[in-house]
Biopython code that builds the backbone (N, CA, C, O; Angstrom):
import numpy as np
from Bio.PDB.StructureBuilder import StructureBuilder

atoms = [
    (1, "MET", "N", (-9.752, -2.272, -36.926)),
    (1, "MET", "CA", (-8.515, -2.611, -37.598)),
    (1, "MET", "C", (-8.398, -1.819, -38.907)),
    (1, "MET", "O", (-7.345, -1.256, -39.205)),
    (2, "PHE", "N", (-9.500, -1.782, -39.693)),
    (2, "PHE", "CA", (-9.480, -1.064, -40.976)),
    (2, "PHE", "C", (-9.252, 0.425, -40.745)),
    (2, "PHE", "O", (-8.496, 1.060, -41.481)),
    (3, "LYS", "N", (-9.901, 0.984, -39.730)),
    (3, "LYS", "CA", (-9.765, 2.413, -39.443)),
    (3, "LYS", "C", (-8.326, 2.739, -39.031)),
    (3, "LYS", "O", (-7.777, 3.764, -39.436)),
    (4, "LYS", "N", (-7.727, 1.876, -38.237)),
    (4, "LYS", "CA", (-6.349, 2.079, -37.790)),
    (4, "LYS", "C", (-5.388, 2.016, -38.978)),
    (4, "LYS", "O", (-4.458, 2.817, -39.066)),
    (5, "MET", "N", (-5.604, 1.083, -39.878)),
    (5, "MET", "CA", (-4.760, 0.929, -41.068)),
    (5, "MET", "C", (-4.915, 2.144, -41.977)),
    (5, "MET", "O", (-3.925, 2.630, -42.525)),
    (6, "THR", "N", (-6.129, 2.639, -42.144)),
    (6, "THR", "CA", (-6.377, 3.819, -42.968)),
    (6, "THR", "C", (-5.651, 5.029, -42.399)),
    (6, "THR", "O", (-5.049, 5.801, -43.145)),
    (7, "ILE", "N", (-5.701, 5.195, -41.108)),
    (7, "ILE", "CA", (-5.022, 6.322, -40.459)),
    (7, "ILE", "C", (-3.517, 6.198, -40.653)),
    (7, "ILE", "O", (-2.850, 7.199, -40.915)),
    (8, "MET", "N", (-2.972, 4.999, -40.531)),
    (8, "MET", "CA", (-1.530, 4.792, -40.706)),
    (8, "MET", "C", (-1.111, 5.106, -42.142)),
    (8, "MET", "O", (-0.076, 5.738, -42.350)),
    (9, "ILE", "N", (-1.879, 4.686, -43.119)),
    (9, "ILE", "CA", (-1.562, 4.946, -44.521)),
    (9, "ILE", "C", (-1.651, 6.436, -44.810)),
    (9, "ILE", "O", (-0.776, 6.993, -45.471)),
    (10, "PHE", "N", (-2.696, 7.081, -44.322)),
    (10, "PHE", "CA", (-2.848, 8.526, -44.517)),
    (10, "PHE", "C", (-1.688, 9.282, -43.878)),
    (10, "PHE", "O", (-1.148, 10.214, -44.475)),
    (11, "SER", "N", (-1.305, 8.886, -42.667)),
    (11, "SER", "CA", (-0.192, 9.544, -41.977)),
    (11, "SER", "C", (1.107, 9.390, -42.744)),
    (11, "SER", "O", (1.872, 10.346, -42.868)),
    (12, "ALA", "N", (1.363, 8.198, -43.259)),
    (12, "ALA", "CA", (2.581, 7.960, -44.034)),
    (12, "ALA", "C", (2.591, 8.811, -45.300)),
    (12, "ALA", "O", (3.618, 9.391, -45.651)),
    (13, "ALA", "N", (1.446, 8.888, -45.989)),
    (13, "ALA", "CA", (1.359, 9.696, -47.208)),
    (13, "ALA", "C", (1.570, 11.170, -46.890)),
    (13, "ALA", "O", (2.219, 11.879, -47.659)),
    (14, "LEU", "N", (1.038, 11.637, -45.780)),
    (14, "LEU", "CA", (1.196, 13.030, -45.378)),
    (14, "LEU", "C", (2.660, 13.340, -45.069)),
    (14, "LEU", "O", (3.173, 14.382, -45.478)),
    (15, "ILE", "N", (3.321, 12.459, -44.365)),
    (15, "ILE", "CA", (4.734, 12.653, -44.033)),
    (15, "ILE", "C", (5.579, 12.691, -45.297)),
    (15, "ILE", "O", (6.463, 13.537, -45.427)),
    (16, "ILE", "N", (5.317, 11.792, -46.219)),
    (16, "ILE", "CA", (6.070, 11.766, -47.484)),
    (16, "ILE", "C", (5.818, 13.044, -48.267)),
    (16, "ILE", "O", (6.754, 13.621, -48.820)),
    (17, "GLY", "N", (4.580, 13.494, -48.323)),
    (17, "GLY", "CA", (4.242, 14.723, -49.048)),
    (17, "GLY", "C", (4.913, 15.947, -48.443)),
    (17, "GLY", "O", (5.430, 16.795, -49.170)),
    (18, "LEU", "N", (4.908, 16.045, -47.120)),
    (18, "LEU", "CA", (5.543, 17.181, -46.462)),
    (18, "LEU", "C", (7.055, 17.132, -46.614)),
    (18, "LEU", "O", (7.702, 18.169, -46.760)),
    (19, "ALA", "N", (7.614, 15.943, -46.580)),
    (19, "ALA", "CA", (9.067, 15.818, -46.774)),
    (19, "ALA", "C", (9.449, 16.253, -48.179)),
    (19, "ALA", "O", (10.523, 16.820, -48.381)),
    (20, "ALA", "N", (8.585, 15.997, -49.149)),
    (20, "ALA", "CA", (8.870, 16.392, -50.531)),
    (20, "ALA", "C", (8.914, 17.908, -50.678)),
    (20, "ALA", "O", (9.621, 18.418, -51.546)),
    (21, "CYS", "N", (8.177, 18.633, -49.852)),
    (21, "CYS", "CA", (8.215, 20.094, -49.904)),
    (21, "CYS", "C", (9.595, 20.619, -49.586)),
    (21, "CYS", "O", (9.995, 21.666, -50.095)),
    (22, "GLY", "N", (10.319, 19.917, -48.763)),
    (22, "GLY", "CA", (11.640, 20.383, -48.370)),
    (22, "GLY", "C", (12.766, 19.661, -49.067)),
    (22, "GLY", "O", (13.933, 19.960, -48.815)),
    (23, "SER", "N", (12.451, 18.714, -49.944)),
    (23, "SER", "CA", (13.537, 17.989, -50.598)),
    (23, "SER", "C", (14.077, 18.804, -51.748)),
    (23, "SER", "O", (13.339, 19.495, -52.450)),
    (24, "ALA", "N", (15.364, 18.710, -51.923)),
    (24, "ALA", "CA", (16.020, 19.396, -53.031)),
    (24, "ALA", "C", (17.341, 18.710, -53.288)),
    (24, "ALA", "O", (17.856, 17.978, -52.444)),
    (25, "ASN", "N", (17.863, 18.950, -54.429)),
    (25, "ASN", "CA", (19.126, 18.377, -54.813)),
    (25, "ASN", "C", (20.237, 19.207, -54.200)),
    (25, "ASN", "O", (20.389, 20.376, -54.553)),
    (26, "LYS", "N", (21.016, 18.638, -53.294)),
    (26, "LYS", "CA", (22.074, 19.375, -52.611)),
    (26, "LYS", "C", (23.386, 19.197, -53.355)),
    (26, "LYS", "O", (24.333, 18.610, -52.833)),
    (27, "GLN", "N", (23.434, 19.698, -54.554)),
    (27, "GLN", "CA", (24.660, 19.643, -55.315)),
    (27, "GLN", "C", (25.620, 20.679, -54.798)),
    (27, "GLN", "O", (25.210, 21.681, -54.212)),
    (28, "GLY", "N", (26.888, 20.444, -55.012)),
    (28, "GLY", "CA", (27.893, 21.434, -54.690)),
    (28, "GLY", "C", (28.272, 21.473, -53.228)),
    (28, "GLY", "O", (28.959, 22.402, -52.804)),
    (29, "ALA", "N", (27.853, 20.503, -52.445)),
    (29, "ALA", "CA", (28.233, 20.478, -51.048)),
    (29, "ALA", "C", (29.585, 19.793, -50.932)),
    (29, "ALA", "O", (29.707, 18.734, -50.316)),
    (30, "GLY", "N", (30.587, 20.402, -51.522)),
    (30, "GLY", "CA", (31.919, 19.819, -51.570)),
    (30, "GLY", "C", (32.564, 19.784, -50.203)),
    (30, "GLY", "O", (32.232, 20.580, -49.325)),
    (31, "THR", "N", (33.504, 18.841, -50.027)),
    (31, "THR", "CA", (34.188, 18.703, -48.758)),
    (31, "THR", "C", (35.638, 19.137, -48.852)),
    (31, "THR", "O", (36.379, 19.010, -47.877)),
    (32, "ASN", "N", (36.060, 19.645, -49.996)),
    (32, "ASN", "CA", (37.436, 20.101, -50.148)),
    (32, "ASN", "C", (37.620, 21.394, -49.389)),
    (32, "ASN", "O", (37.051, 22.423, -49.754)),
    (33, "GLN", "N", (38.418, 21.346, -48.329)),
    (33, "GLN", "CA", (38.678, 22.562, -47.566)),
    (33, "GLN", "C", (39.885, 23.256, -48.165)),
    (33, "GLN", "O", (40.831, 22.601, -48.604)),
    (34, "GLY", "N", (39.856, 24.588, -48.182)),
    (34, "GLY", "CA", (40.963, 25.353, -48.700)),
    (34, "GLY", "C", (40.898, 25.586, -50.194)),
    (34, "GLY", "O", (41.765, 26.259, -50.750)),
    (35, "THR", "N", (39.885, 25.042, -50.856)),
    (35, "THR", "CA", (39.714, 25.276, -52.281)),
    (35, "THR", "C", (38.346, 25.860, -52.511)),
    (35, "THR", "O", (37.433, 25.671, -51.706)),
    (36, "ALA", "N", (38.204, 26.566, -53.606)),
    (36, "ALA", "CA", (36.905, 27.154, -53.940)),
    (36, "ALA", "C", (35.937, 26.036, -54.305)),
    (36, "ALA", "O", (36.311, 25.099, -55.010)),
    (37, "PRO", "N", (34.692, 26.126, -53.831)),
    (37, "PRO", "CA", (33.717, 25.087, -54.185)),
    (37, "PRO", "C", (33.396, 25.145, -55.667)),
    (37, "PRO", "O", (33.424, 26.205, -56.292)),
    (38, "GLU", "N", (33.093, 23.984, -56.207)),
    (38, "GLU", "CA", (32.695, 23.912, -57.611)),
    (38, "GLU", "C", (31.356, 24.594, -57.792)),
    (38, "GLU", "O", (30.486, 24.509, -56.926)),
    (39, "GLN", "N", (31.190, 25.270, -58.918)),
    (39, "GLN", "CA", (29.888, 25.848, -59.235)),
    (39, "GLN", "C", (29.100, 24.771, -59.946)),
    (39, "GLN", "O", (29.483, 24.325, -61.028)),
    (40, "THR", "N", (27.999, 24.351, -59.342)),
    (40, "THR", "CA", (27.210, 23.265, -59.912)),
    (40, "THR", "C", (25.930, 23.753, -60.552)),
    (40, "THR", "O", (25.234, 22.980, -61.210)),
    (41, "THR", "N", (25.605, 25.025, -60.370)),
    (41, "THR", "CA", (24.413, 25.571, -61.005)),
    (41, "THR", "C", (24.831, 26.729, -61.896)),
    (41, "THR", "O", (25.795, 27.434, -61.595)),
    (42, "PRO", "N", (24.114, 26.924, -62.982)),
    (42, "PRO", "CA", (24.464, 28.030, -63.879)),
    (42, "PRO", "C", (24.147, 29.368, -63.242)),
    (42, "PRO", "O", (23.386, 29.421, -62.275)),
    (43, "PRO", "N", (24.713, 30.452, -63.759)),
    (43, "PRO", "CA", (24.383, 31.780, -63.227)),
    (43, "PRO", "C", (22.883, 32.042, -63.298)),
    (43, "PRO", "O", (22.169, 31.412, -64.078)),
    (44, "ALA", "N", (22.411, 32.988, -62.467)),
    (44, "ALA", "CA", (20.973, 33.269, -62.362)),
    (44, "ALA", "C", (20.327, 33.545, -63.706)),
    (44, "ALA", "O", (19.178, 33.166, -63.933)),
    (45, "ALA", "N", (21.055, 34.201, -64.599)),
    (45, "ALA", "CA", (20.477, 34.540, -65.904)),
    (45, "ALA", "C", (20.126, 33.291, -66.704)),
    (45, "ALA", "O", (19.257, 33.340, -67.574)),
    (46, "THR", "N", (20.788, 32.179, -66.423)),
    (46, "THR", "CA", (20.519, 30.963, -67.183)),
    (46, "THR", "C", (19.813, 29.887, -66.369)),
    (46, "THR", "O", (19.552, 28.802, -66.888)),
    (47, "VAL", "N", (19.498, 30.160, -65.110)),
    (47, "VAL", "CA", (18.765, 29.199, -64.288)),
    (47, "VAL", "C", (17.319, 29.159, -64.767)),
    (47, "VAL", "O", (16.688, 30.203, -64.937)),
    (48, "ASP", "N", (16.800, 27.973, -64.982)),
    (48, "ASP", "CA", (15.404, 27.794, -65.385)),
    (48, "ASP", "C", (14.542, 27.781, -64.125)),
    (48, "ASP", "O", (14.369, 26.742, -63.487)),
    (49, "ALA", "N", (14.007, 28.940, -63.781)),
    (49, "ALA", "CA", (13.229, 29.082, -62.551)),
    (49, "ALA", "C", (12.016, 28.153, -62.534)),
    (49, "ALA", "O", (11.659, 27.614, -61.487)),
    (50, "ALA", "N", (11.389, 27.969, -63.687)),
    (50, "ALA", "CA", (10.222, 27.074, -63.745)),
    (50, "ALA", "C", (10.634, 25.648, -63.397)),
    (50, "ALA", "O", (9.884, 24.934, -62.731)),
    (51, "ALA", "N", (11.810, 25.227, -63.837)),
    (51, "ALA", "CA", (12.301, 23.881, -63.523)),
    (51, "ALA", "C", (12.635, 23.765, -62.037)),
    (51, "ALA", "O", (12.350, 22.741, -61.416)),
    (52, "VAL", "N", (13.236, 24.805, -61.468)),
    (52, "VAL", "CA", (13.544, 24.811, -60.036)),
    (52, "VAL", "C", (12.239, 24.734, -59.244)),
    (52, "VAL", "O", (12.146, 23.999, -58.261)),
    (53, "TYR", "N", (11.234, 25.496, -59.676)),
    (53, "TYR", "CA", (9.916, 25.465, -59.028)),
    (53, "TYR", "C", (9.331, 24.055, -59.085)),
    (53, "TYR", "O", (8.866, 23.526, -58.076)),
    (54, "LYS", "N", (9.360, 23.462, -60.261)),
    (54, "LYS", "CA", (8.774, 22.128, -60.420)),
    (54, "LYS", "C", (9.457, 21.106, -59.529)),
    (54, "LYS", "O", (8.801, 20.218, -58.984)),
    (55, "GLN", "N", (10.773, 21.223, -59.376)),
    (55, "GLN", "CA", (11.515, 20.251, -58.580)),
    (55, "GLN", "C", (11.340, 20.468, -57.079)),
    (55, "GLN", "O", (11.384, 19.505, -56.314)),
    (56, "ASN", "N", (11.143, 21.709, -56.644)),
    (56, "ASN", "CA", (11.183, 22.006, -55.217)),
    (56, "ASN", "C", (9.895, 22.548, -54.617)),
    (56, "ASN", "O", (9.696, 22.439, -53.407)),
    (57, "CYS", "N", (9.027, 23.120, -55.414)),
    (57, "CYS", "CA", (7.883, 23.866, -54.878)),
    (57, "CYS", "C", (6.523, 23.301, -55.294)),
    (57, "CYS", "O", (5.527, 23.495, -54.597)),
    (58, "LEU", "N", (6.485, 22.612, -56.414)),
    (58, "LEU", "CA", (5.244, 22.146, -57.015)),
    (58, "LEU", "C", (4.380, 21.315, -56.066)),
    (58, "LEU", "O", (3.158, 21.462, -56.052)),
    (59, "VAL", "N", (5.002, 20.455, -55.284)),
    (59, "VAL", "CA", (4.231, 19.575, -54.405)),
    (59, "VAL", "C", (3.359, 20.372, -53.444)),
    (59, "VAL", "O", (2.225, 19.984, -53.162)),
    (60, "CYS", "N", (3.882, 21.472, -52.946)),
    (60, "CYS", "CA", (3.127, 22.265, -51.964)),
    (60, "CYS", "C", (2.325, 23.402, -52.583)),
    (60, "CYS", "O", (1.275, 23.776, -52.059)),
    (61, "HIS", "N", (2.810, 23.957, -53.700)),
    (61, "HIS", "CA", (2.157, 25.134, -54.276)),
    (61, "HIS", "C", (1.396, 24.848, -55.569)),
    (61, "HIS", "O", (0.776, 25.758, -56.120)),
    (62, "GLY", "N", (1.425, 23.629, -56.061)),
    (62, "GLY", "CA", (0.633, 23.242, -57.217)),
    (62, "GLY", "C", (1.305, 23.485, -58.552)),
    (62, "GLY", "O", (2.177, 24.345, -58.675)),
    (63, "ALA", "N", (0.896, 22.721, -59.549)),
    (63, "ALA", "CA", (1.469, 22.791, -60.890)),
    (63, "ALA", "C", (1.239, 24.142, -61.545)),
    (63, "ALA", "O", (2.046, 24.581, -62.364)),
    (64, "ASN", "N", (0.153, 24.799, -61.195)),
    (64, "ASN", "CA", (-0.183, 26.100, -61.773)),
    (64, "ASN", "C", (-0.126, 27.219, -60.728)),
    (64, "ASN", "O", (-0.792, 28.244, -60.867)),
    (65, "LEU", "N", (0.676, 27.007, -59.686)),
    (65, "LEU", "CA", (0.827, 27.968, -58.590)),
    (65, "LEU", "C", (-0.476, 28.188, -57.833)),
    (65, "LEU", "O", (-0.612, 29.180, -57.116)),
    (66, "GLU", "N", (-1.434, 27.281, -57.983)),
    (66, "GLU", "CA", (-2.765, 27.463, -57.419)),
    (66, "GLU", "C", (-2.841, 27.190, -55.923)),
    (66, "GLU", "O", (-3.857, 27.485, -55.294)),
    (67, "GLY", "N", (-1.793, 26.639, -55.351)),
    (67, "GLY", "CA", (-1.801, 26.311, -53.926)),
    (67, "GLY", "C", (-2.288, 24.902, -53.699)),
    (67, "GLY", "O", (-3.232, 24.442, -54.343)),
    (68, "GLN", "N", (-1.649, 24.234, -52.794)),
    (68, "GLN", "CA", (-2.024, 22.889, -52.345)),
    (68, "GLN", "C", (-1.936, 22.933, -50.823)),
    (68, "GLN", "O", (-2.838, 23.429, -50.148)),
    (69, "VAL", "N", (-0.840, 22.409, -50.302)),
    (69, "VAL", "CA", (-0.548, 22.529, -48.876)),
    (69, "VAL", "C", (-0.131, 23.972, -48.596)),
    (69, "VAL", "O", (-0.512, 24.555, -47.581)),
    (70, "GLY", "N", (0.659, 24.540, -49.513)),
    (70, "GLY", "CA", (1.107, 25.931, -49.408)),
    (70, "GLY", "C", (0.120, 26.866, -50.081)),
    (70, "GLY", "O", (-0.818, 26.415, -50.738)),
    (71, "PRO", "N", (0.327, 28.175, -49.919)),
    (71, "PRO", "CA", (-0.619, 29.144, -50.475)),
    (71, "PRO", "C", (-0.537, 29.296, -51.990)),
    (71, "PRO", "O", (0.443, 28.888, -52.614)),
    (72, "ASN", "N", (-1.562, 29.877, -52.564)),
    (72, "ASN", "CA", (-1.641, 30.212, -53.981)),
    (72, "ASN", "C", (-0.583, 31.267, -54.289)),
    (72, "ASN", "O", (-0.466, 32.260, -53.571)),
    (73, "LEU", "N", (0.188, 31.054, -55.359)),
    (73, "LEU", "CA", (1.241, 31.987, -55.757)),
    (73, "LEU", "C", (0.974, 32.620, -57.118)),
    (73, "LEU", "O", (1.859, 33.268, -57.677)),
    (74, "GLN", "N", (-0.227, 32.446, -57.659)),
    (74, "GLN", "CA", (-0.517, 32.922, -59.007)),
    (74, "GLN", "C", (-0.347, 34.432, -59.161)),
    (74, "GLN", "O", (-0.011, 34.898, -60.250)),
    (75, "LYS", "N", (-0.568, 35.198, -58.108)),
    (75, "LYS", "CA", (-0.432, 36.659, -58.179)),
    (75, "LYS", "C", (0.467, 37.173, -57.056)),
    (75, "LYS", "O", (0.278, 38.282, -56.557)),
    (76, "VAL", "N", (1.445, 36.357, -56.666)),
    (76, "VAL", "CA", (2.305, 36.716, -55.544)),
    (76, "VAL", "C", (3.104, 37.983, -55.818)),
    (76, "VAL", "O", (3.405, 38.729, -54.887)),
    (77, "GLY", "N", (3.453, 38.241, -57.077)),
    (77, "GLY", "CA", (4.201, 39.443, -57.427)),
    (77, "GLY", "C", (3.407, 40.721, -57.234)),
    (77, "GLY", "O", (3.982, 41.806, -57.139)),
    (78, "ALA", "N", (2.090, 40.600, -57.176)),
    (78, "ALA", "CA", (1.234, 41.770, -56.955)),
    (78, "ALA", "C", (1.045, 42.067, -55.472)),
    (78, "ALA", "O", (0.666, 43.177, -55.098)),
    (79, "THR", "N", (1.312, 41.068, -54.631)),
    (79, "THR", "CA", (1.053, 41.243, -53.205)),
    (79, "THR", "C", (2.318, 41.297, -52.354)),
    (79, "THR", "O", (2.272, 41.731, -51.203)),
    (80, "ARG", "N", (3.445, 40.860, -52.912)),
    (80, "ARG", "CA", (4.710, 40.865, -52.164)),
    (80, "ARG", "C", (5.820, 41.463, -53.010)),
    (80, "ARG", "O", (5.837, 41.314, -54.231)),
    (81, "THR", "N", (6.738, 42.135, -52.352)),
    (81, "THR", "CA", (7.904, 42.681, -53.044)),
    (81, "THR", "C", (8.894, 41.554, -53.308)),
    (81, "THR", "O", (8.815, 40.503, -52.673)),
    (82, "PRO", "N", (9.819, 41.758, -54.231)),
    (82, "PRO", "CA", (10.856, 40.743, -54.447)),
    (82, "PRO", "C", (11.638, 40.430, -53.159)),
    (82, "PRO", "O", (12.009, 39.280, -52.922)),
    (83, "GLU", "N", (11.879, 41.433, -52.347)),
    (83, "GLU", "CA", (12.592, 41.214, -51.087)),
    (83, "GLU", "C", (11.791, 40.307, -50.146)),
    (83, "GLU", "O", (12.358, 39.432, -49.493)),
    (84, "GLU", "N", (10.481, 40.518, -50.082)),
    (84, "GLU", "CA", (9.632, 39.670, -49.234)),
    (84, "GLU", "C", (9.613, 38.238, -49.748)),
    (84, "GLU", "O", (9.686, 37.293, -48.963)),
    (85, "ILE", "N", (9.516, 38.076, -51.052)),
    (85, "ILE", "CA", (9.524, 36.729, -51.646)),
    (85, "ILE", "C", (10.851, 36.051, -51.343)),
    (85, "ILE", "O", (10.876, 34.877, -50.971)),
    (86, "SER", "N", (11.946, 36.772, -51.496)),
    (86, "SER", "CA", (13.272, 36.233, -51.215)),
    (86, "SER", "C", (13.399, 35.792, -49.757)),
    (86, "SER", "O", (13.933, 34.721, -49.469)),
    (87, "THR", "N", (12.908, 36.619, -48.851)),
    (87, "THR", "CA", (12.977, 36.293, -47.425)),
    (87, "THR", "C", (12.226, 35.007, -47.118)),
    (87, "THR", "O", (12.713, 34.169, -46.360)),
    (88, "VAL", "N", (11.047, 34.846, -47.699)),
    (88, "VAL", "CA", (10.251, 33.641, -47.456)),
    (88, "VAL", "C", (10.968, 32.414, -48.016)),
    (88, "VAL", "O", (11.013, 31.376, -47.357)),
    (89, "ILE", "N", (11.526, 32.516, -49.215)),
    (89, "ILE", "CA", (12.228, 31.375, -49.803)),
    (89, "ILE", "C", (13.457, 31.035, -48.957)),
    (89, "ILE", "O", (13.705, 29.864, -48.668)),
    (90, "HIS", "N", (14.217, 32.039, -48.564)),
    (90, "HIS", "CA", (15.413, 31.792, -47.761)),
    (90, "HIS", "C", (15.095, 31.196, -46.393)),
    (90, "HIS", "O", (15.706, 30.208, -45.985)),
    (91, "ASN", "N", (14.143, 31.792, -45.688)),
    (91, "ASN", "CA", (13.909, 31.460, -44.281)),
    (91, "ASN", "C", (12.722, 30.544, -44.028)),
    (91, "ASN", "O", (12.591, 30.007, -42.928)),
    (92, "GLY", "N", (11.852, 30.350, -45.016)),
    (92, "GLY", "CA", (10.662, 29.539, -44.806)),
    (92, "GLY", "C", (9.714, 30.221, -43.837)),
    (92, "GLY", "O", (9.735, 31.443, -43.689)),
    (93, "GLY", "N", (8.894, 29.435, -43.189)),
    (93, "GLY", "CA", (7.954, 29.960, -42.200)),
    (93, "GLY", "C", (6.543, 29.502, -42.473)),
    (93, "GLY", "O", (6.211, 29.143, -43.603)),
    (94, "ASN", "N", (5.716, 29.511, -41.460)),
    (94, "ASN", "CA", (4.318, 29.066, -41.561)),
    (94, "ASN", "C", (4.206, 27.691, -42.210)),
    (94, "ASN", "O", (3.318, 27.454, -43.029)),
    (95, "GLY", "N", (5.101, 26.796, -41.843)),
    (95, "GLY", "CA", (5.063, 25.438, -42.363)),
    (95, "GLY", "C", (5.943, 25.208, -43.576)),
    (95, "GLY", "O", (6.164, 24.062, -43.967)),
    (96, "MET", "N", (6.454, 26.279, -44.183)),
    (96, "MET", "CA", (7.307, 26.133, -45.361)),
    (96, "MET", "C", (8.753, 25.897, -44.937)),
    (96, "MET", "O", (9.245, 26.512, -43.991)),
    (97, "THR", "N", (9.415, 25.009, -45.643)),
    (97, "THR", "CA", (10.825, 24.720, -45.417)),
    (97, "THR", "C", (11.672, 25.892, -45.869)),
    (97, "THR", "O", (11.365, 26.521, -46.881)),
    (98, "ALA", "N", (12.726, 26.194, -45.142)),
    (98, "ALA", "CA", (13.695, 27.203, -45.560)),
    (98, "ALA", "C", (14.576, 26.590, -46.655)),
    (98, "ALA", "O", (15.030, 25.452, -46.526)),
    (99, "PHE", "N", (14.812, 27.341, -47.720)),
    (99, "PHE", "CA", (15.619, 26.830, -48.825)),
    (99, "PHE", "C", (17.013, 27.445, -48.869)),
    (99, "PHE", "O", (17.781, 27.154, -49.787)),
    (100, "LYS", "N", (17.359, 28.293, -47.892)),
    (100, "LYS", "CA", (18.712, 28.832, -47.801)),
    (100, "LYS", "C", (19.647, 27.659, -47.511)),
    (100, "LYS", "O", (19.437, 26.910, -46.556)),
    (101, "GLY", "N", (20.667, 27.507, -48.329)),
    (101, "GLY", "CA", (21.593, 26.392, -48.171)),
    (101, "GLY", "C", (21.141, 25.126, -48.877)),
    (101, "GLY", "O", (21.918, 24.182, -49.024)),
    (102, "VAL", "N", (19.903, 25.102, -49.308)),
    (102, "VAL", "CA", (19.387, 23.960, -50.069)),
    (102, "VAL", "C", (19.447, 24.287, -51.553)),
    (102, "VAL", "O", (19.966, 23.508, -52.352)),
    (103, "LEU", "N", (18.910, 25.446, -51.910)),
    (103, "LEU", "CA", (19.011, 25.954, -53.276)),
    (103, "LEU", "C", (20.179, 26.927, -53.323)),
    (103, "LEU", "O", (20.511, 27.550, -52.315)),
    (104, "SER", "N", (20.797, 27.059, -54.478)),
    (104, "SER", "CA", (21.869, 28.042, -54.631)),
    (104, "SER", "C", (21.263, 29.444, -54.633)),
    (104, "SER", "O", (20.063, 29.611, -54.853)),
    (105, "GLU", "N", (22.097, 30.442, -54.388)),
    (105, "GLU", "CA", (21.625, 31.827, -54.431)),
    (105, "GLU", "C", (21.117, 32.176, -55.827)),
    (105, "GLU", "O", (20.157, 32.935, -55.965)),
    (106, "ASP", "N", (21.753, 31.626, -56.867)),
    (106, "ASP", "CA", (21.292, 31.869, -58.233)),
    (106, "ASP", "C", (19.913, 31.262, -58.469)),
    (106, "ASP", "O", (19.075, 31.864, -59.140)),
    (107, "GLU", "N", (19.677, 30.079, -57.924)),
    (107, "GLU", "CA", (18.358, 29.452, -58.069)),
    (107, "GLU", "C", (17.302, 30.263, -57.325)),
    (107, "GLU", "O", (16.205, 30.478, -57.842)),
    (108, "ILE", "N", (17.625, 30.711, -56.121)),
    (108, "ILE", "CA", (16.671, 31.517, -55.353)),
    (108, "ILE", "C", (16.403, 32.831, -56.072)),
    (108, "ILE", "O", (15.254, 33.263, -56.166)),
    (109, "SER", "N", (17.446, 33.465, -56.577)),
    (109, "SER", "CA", (17.287, 34.730, -57.298)),
    (109, "SER", "C", (16.403, 34.554, -58.527)),
    (109, "SER", "O", (15.545, 35.390, -58.810)),
    (110, "ALA", "N", (16.619, 33.466, -59.252)),
    (110, "ALA", "CA", (15.796, 33.194, -60.434)),
    (110, "ALA", "C", (14.340, 32.963, -60.036)),
    (110, "ALA", "O", (13.430, 33.449, -60.708)),
    (111, "LEU", "N", (14.114, 32.223, -58.945)),
    (111, "LEU", "CA", (12.747, 32.002, -58.460)),
    (111, "LEU", "C", (12.086, 33.313, -58.045)),
    (111, "LEU", "O", (10.914, 33.541, -58.347)),
    (112, "VAL", "N", (12.832, 34.175, -57.356)),
    (112, "VAL", "CA", (12.294, 35.469, -56.925)),
    (112, "VAL", "C", (11.864, 36.280, -58.140)),
    (112, "VAL", "O", (10.759, 36.822, -58.171)),
    (113, "ASP", "N", (12.737, 36.364, -59.143)),
    (113, "ASP", "CA", (12.401, 37.112, -60.361)),
    (113, "ASP", "C", (11.171, 36.535, -61.040)),
    (113, "ASP", "O", (10.279, 37.273, -61.458)),
    (114, "TRP", "N", (11.126, 35.213, -61.148)),
    (114, "TRP", "CA", (10.032, 34.516, -61.827)),
    (114, "TRP", "C", (8.712, 34.712, -61.081)),
    (114, "TRP", "O", (7.686, 35.018, -61.690)),
    (115, "LEU", "N", (8.747, 34.535, -59.760)),
    (115, "LEU", "CA", (7.520, 34.707, -58.971)),
    (115, "LEU", "C", (7.069, 36.157, -58.929)),
    (115, "LEU", "O", (5.869, 36.431, -58.925)),
    (116, "SER", "N", (8.016, 37.090, -58.897)),
    (116, "SER", "CA", (7.673, 38.511, -58.865)),
    (116, "SER", "C", (6.925, 38.934, -60.134)),
    (116, "SER", "O", (6.139, 39.881, -60.114)),
    (117, "ALA", "N", (7.173, 38.236, -61.213)),
    (117, "ALA", "CA", (6.504, 38.556, -62.484)),
    (117, "ALA", "C", (5.054, 38.077, -62.514)),
    (117, "ALA", "O", (4.298, 38.470, -63.402)),
    (118, "HIS", "N", (4.658, 37.242, -61.568)),
    (118, "HIS", "CA", (3.278, 36.732, -61.517)),
    (118, "HIS", "C", (2.404, 37.744, -60.789)),
    (118, "HIS", "O", (2.395, 37.825, -59.561)),
    (119, "LYS", "N", (1.663, 38.520, -61.597)),
    (119, "LYS", "CA", (0.834, 39.592, -61.014)),
    (119, "LYS", "C", (-0.601, 39.469, -61.440)),
    (119, "LYS", "O", (-1.434, 40.284, -61.044)),
]
sb = StructureBuilder()
sb.init_structure("model")
sb.init_model(0)
sb.init_chain("A")
sb.init_seg("    ")
for serial, (resi, resn, name, xyz) in enumerate(atoms, 1):
    if name == "N":
        sb.init_residue(resn, " ", resi, " ")
    sb.init_atom(name, np.array(xyz, "f"), 0.0, 1.0, " ", f" {name:<3s}", serial, name[0])
structure = sb.get_structure()
C-alpha cells in the first residue's frame, strides 16, 4: 500500500513538473475578428528575457541554466547559432514543449538574444 501511494505521489509530481515546462501566460489571444490584435508584450528591445526565462524555462533548465529535466544552457551560445536556438524554442523537441504561439515573437527573440550571449 505504501509503495503504491509513493508511486502515485511521485507520478503526480512528475506530471505537474512537466506541465510547468510548457505553461505560459497566453496573453493577447484576442477573439475580435477583423481588428488588429492588441499588443500585450513590449517590443523585443524592452522584453526582459531573464523574466521570460524564469516564468517559462526555469523549471526544466534550472535557475542558473544548469539543467534539470532539460539540458544545461550555461554555454548554449557557444554551441548553437541564434537560428538553432530560435528553432528549438519555436518547435520544441526531445521532450521540450514548443513555444511558438505560446510566447510572443518578441519574447522568443529576446530569449534567443539572451541565450546566444551565454558562451
